[in-house]
C-alpha positions in Angstrom: 19.9 28.9 7.4 18.8 29.4 3.8 15.7 28.1 2.1 17.3 24.9 0.6 18.7 23.9 4.0 15.3 24.5 5.6 13.6 22.2 3.1 16.3 19.5 3.5 16.0 19.7 7.3 12.3 19.5 7.2 12.4 16.5 4.9 15.0 14.7 7.1 12.9 15.4 10.2 9.8 13.9 8.6 11.7 10.9 7.4 13.0 10.3 10.9 9.6 10.6 12.4 8.1 8.3 9.7 10.9 5.6 10.3 10.5 5.8 14.1 6.6 5.4 14.0 6.8 2.8 11.2 9.2 0.6 13.2 6.6 0.5 16.0 3.7 -0.2 13.6 5.6 -3.0 11.9 6.7 -4.5 15.2 3.2 -4.6 16.6 1.3 -5.5 13.4 -0.3 -2.0 13.3 -1.7 -2.3 16.8 0.7 -0.6 19.1 0.0 -1.2 22.8 -0.8 2.0 24.8 2.4 1.7 27.0 4.5 1.6 23.9 2.7 4.5 22.2 3.6 6.7 25.2 7.3 5.5 25.2 7.4 6.1 21.4 6.2 9.7 21.6 8.2 10.5 24.7 11.5 9.5 23.1 10.7 10.9 19.6 12.3 14.3 20.4 15.4 12.7 21.7 15.7 10.5 18.6 15.2 13.6 16.3 17.9 15.6 18.2 20.4 12.8 18.0 19.9 12.2 14.3 20.0 15.9 13.4 23.1 16.3 15.6 24.9 13.6 13.7 23.8 15.1 10.4 25.3 18.4 11.5 28.5 16.8 12.8 29.0 15.0 9.5 28.1 18.2 7.5 25.3 16.4 5.6 23.4 19.7 5.2 26.4 21.5 3.6 26.4 19.3 0.5 24.8 20.4 -2.7 22.1 18.0 -3.9 22.6 19.0 -7.5 26.2 17.9 -7.5 26.3 15.2 -4.9 29.3 12.9 -4.9 30.3 9.5 -3.6 32.0 11.4 -0.7 28.6 12.9 0.2 27.0 9.5 0.2 29.8 8.3 2.6 29.1 11.2 5.0 25.4 10.5 4.9 25.9 6.8 5.5 28.3 7.4 8.4 25.9 9.9 9.9 23.0 7.4 9.8 25.0 4.5 11.1 26.7 6.5 13.9 23.4 8.0 15.1 21.7 4.6 15.0 24.6 3.0 16.9 24.4 5.8 19.5 20.7 5.3 20.0 21.1 1.5 20.4 23.8 2.0 23.0 21.7 4.7 24.8 18.5 2.7 24.9 20.3 -0.5 26.0 22.0 1.4 28.9 19.1 3.4 30.1 16.1 1.3 29.2 17.5 -2.2 28.7 15.7 -2.2 25.3 12.3 -2.2 27.0 9.9 -0.4 24.7 12.1 -0.6 21.6 10.9 -2.6 18.6 13.2 -5.4 17.6 
């Protein structure tokens, strides 16, 4: 993995972590109950792995940011939508949405 891909991967990981934690903070008005904090951090690694797996599957990291095209935007959009849908299905099957912010 070259330096550019490492920077892009790090940025994406931080953005995913921020979005995951922000969803809990917004859901609970910045006062997350302790049982939800534990659930949030226990599932963070799984959420990261799923999103990064879909980014790799859709080859999001192979595109050049200097010359991005509409096609790259479509791949990024499909990657985010697919990984989000996968997580919704996973959490609904295994947890019944218990612990997931609306």
